[in-house]
N, C-alpha and C positions, 0 to 999 in steps of 0.2 A: 541395458534396459533403457531403451529408447523415451522418450519423454512423452507423455501423452497431456490434448489439449481437448477441451470442450468448446466446440465452434454451435454459435447460437445467434439466429436469427433475431437482433433487436429492434426489427422491423417498426414495433409493438414491444412494449417494456413488460419484464417479466413479472408474475403472479409473485408478491409481498405474503408470506405467510405470518410469521411471528419474528422476533430479534431479542436481542441482549447478550447481558456480559454473566458467564459463569466464572464463580470463583471457590474455590475446595478451601473447608476450611478445615478438612480432615486426609488424611489420606485416602484416595477416590481412583476409583478403573471407570473409565466409559463402560456402558452396559451394551448389551450386543444387540441392535437394530437394524431390520432394514424397512425404509420409507419410501414411499411415493413421490416425496420429494428433492430436491438436492438442498444440500447444505454449505456455506463456506464458514471454514474457521478462522479466525486470524488468532495469533498468539499472540498473549500480553506479558505473561510474566510465568516461567519457570518452562516444564516442559510437558507437552501430551503426548502419552504412549496411545496410536490408537491407529489400529488397522483396517486396510477397505479390503475386500476379498481374502487373498493371499499376502497381501503387499503390506508392513508394517514403515508407519511413518513416526518420526519424533518432530513435532509441531513446537519449535522455539521461540520465541518472543520476537516478531515481525515477518513470520512467516506465515503463508496461506494454505492451506488444504482445500481442496472441493471433494467434498463426500458426494458422489454421484447417486440418482433414482434408481432406487430396485437393488442396487447393490449393499451387503452385509458389511458393516463395522463394528467394530467393537475395541474395548481397551486390550494392550496385550502385554500392557504393566501397569504397578500402581503407581501412580502418579503422587508426588507433594504437597505435603498442605501448601495453598497459597499457589495453587497452580490455577492462571486463571488465560482464558480467552473470549473474544467476540463470537458469535454466532447468530447466521442468519437460515434460515428455512423460506427455499421460495420453488416456484413452479415455471417452467419455460411454456409459456402459450403457444409460443411459434415451433418449429421446426431445429434442431438442434441433432449433432454429429460428434464423436468421439474419434479426433485423429492423433496418429504419431508424429513424431520428430522431421520423418521426412515430406509429411504432406504440409506441414505448416512450414516447410522452408519455401515448399512451391506457393502456400498460401501468399508469404510475404514478398517473393520474388515478383508476384502477379501483382500484388498490391502496391509495391513498391514503383513497381514499370507504367501505373497508370496515372500519368496526371491527374486524372479527378474521382481519386480513389477516396479521399475524403468527403466527395459527393455521391457517388455512386454506392459505395458498401455498406451493408447492412450488417454485417456479422462482428461478433467480436469472440475471442479467442483466450477463453480461461484455463491456464496449465492448472492439472490436477494437485502440482505440490511446485511452491514457487518462496521465492526470498525476493521481493521486488526491493530496490534502491530507495524510492520514493516511498515507505510502506508509512511517512508522516502524513502525507497528502489522504493514503486507505481509511486513515485511523477518522482524520478529519470527518471525512465522509461517511465512514461510519458512525460516529458520533451525532451527526446530523440527520443518520438514516433512525436511531435512537431516540433522539429527540422526537423528531414528527410520529414516529410509530406511537409513540404514546402523547402524541397533542390531541388527539380527539377531533384530529378535523374533520368538516363535513364532509370534506371528496376522498377518498380512500385511496382513490388512485395517486394522491400524493407519492406516499411512500412508492408505489410502485416505480415510478420516475426517479425517486430517490436512491431508490436500489440498484435500478440501471443504471445511473449514473456513477454507481461505487462500482457497480460490474465492469461497465469499460474500462475506469479508470485504470483495474487491476490487468483489462485486455490491453490495454495502451503502452502500460508499465512491460509488460510480456514482449508483447512485438518491438519495443527500443530495444530489450536487453536481449532478445532475439536477435536483432540485427547487429545488433553492438559487436556477439558474439563473432559474427564472421566477417566482423572488419580484419583485415590482413596485415595492411600497413604497419611497419613498425613505430608510428609518428600514434595512429590511432590508439593502437594498444595500451603505448603507452598514458597516453590522454583518459584512455579506460581506466586506469589504474588510479591514475588522479584522482577522478571524477569519485573512484570510491573509496581511496583513502579520504575523500575532503568528505562524504558522508559521514565515516566513519569517525572523524578527527571535528565533526560541527560544532560542535561544542567547545574545544580546547579556544584557544587563544591562538591564532593563527593569521601569517601574511602572505605575501605575493613571495616576499623574499626567502620563508622558512619552508615553502611550499617549493620554490626551485632548489632550495640547496637540500631538500629533502630529496629529489629525483635529478640530482646533477643537471638543471637546465639553466641558462640565462634568463633571467628573471623579466625583461623585457621582451625577449624571444619566446617566453613560456607565455607572456600573459598574452602574447600577437597570435601565435596559433590556439591558443585556447578562447580566443572570442571568435575565430574564423572558421571554427568547429562549432561553438556554443551559441553564436551571437551575442553573449552577453561576456564580459571583464570576468576576471577569478574574484576578483573583491564584491563585485555583486551576487556572484554566486556562494559564495560565501556567506554573504547578508541573507539570501534568501535561503538557505538550508536553514540556516539559526532562528531564521522568523519560522519555519516552516515546521521546525522541531516547538517551536513558543506557540504556535497551535495546537498543536497537540497537545501540551501541557494546558492551556488555557481551557481547552475542550472534555481534558479528562481527568483534569485535578485540581485540587482547590489551593496549591500554592500561590502565595501571592505575589505580584507583579515582579517587586526586586529580586525575590529569590527566582522566580523563573529566568529574569534575565539573566542573572548570575549564575543559573544554571546555564543557558546555552552560550555562554562565556561572555558575556558585554558586562562591563562592572557599572556602568555607569548608567542607573535604571530611565534618566530624561532621555540619553541617548538611545538606548532600546525604545524607548516609546516613541521616537520620532521618528525611528527605522521602520517600526512597524507599522503607524501610519503611512508611511512613506509608500509601502508596498501592499497593505493592504486597505488605506483610504479609510479606515477605522480605528477606534483606538482597543488598545490588547482589552479594555473592559467592557468596551462595546461588542467586540467579539465573541468576547466568554457572556457573555447575556444569551446569544443568538442559540446558546448552546448547554443547556442545564439541565434538561430530563434524562434519566438513564432506567434501565431496567436490568437487576441483577437479580440472580439466582444460583444456589446453591445446591442443588441436588442434580 
């Protein structure tokens, strides 16, 4: 089955309806529905069993499912107690269309071959089902969306823009992933594997030497080709991954700063705070204060 993507014109922001985090307190199955709105679902804990029309999906933590307007969706299997996911309903005020994998490739080629594509393009490309490599960035934006959605701003359009930013982030990661899967050289494929390994092991205690040993590279050579490809050295990349995961925990848990530092593989709390301030320009506590509102539903 070919992948599908929703191509949406976001020259104007999408229209936010509602959002929250669902947590099941007992065995639960999703009800059957057919809505006029779109819905983004982001797995948080355990597995959500849901089907759209006749296609079944198992949405695990870090995975994203887009439910389309006017299509029937329902649970196909009972979920375990504790299953949790973020959800957001929205309308597309502008034009949109559903495209397949082949058309998506044509779109990517067109975008990448246009030197000014970042200035002229007003479309985003949302995969129906995806497993983003940098889900922490998406979770942070979703928590900001939760915060603003329940902050009683005088200007309600603010939440439309934040939701559009979230969808743009999902699209950008999808475009990058799509492009990466088309890389053809052995070196490029190896770097993709290394980046994925780093993402999985970001909270471990890792070094350039241990990565080089893992993938049978000379450390100096690996550092050089990594920086040529990604624009930063591996150590910086590791730090950014750890800080990204820390930001996710700061915005979605009540863990203390010391525990968060330890969880992301940094045993020195002061060093963690120094790194965080270097990359984010604010302290961990200041960052946490920006995202304190959430909305939970259990039905």
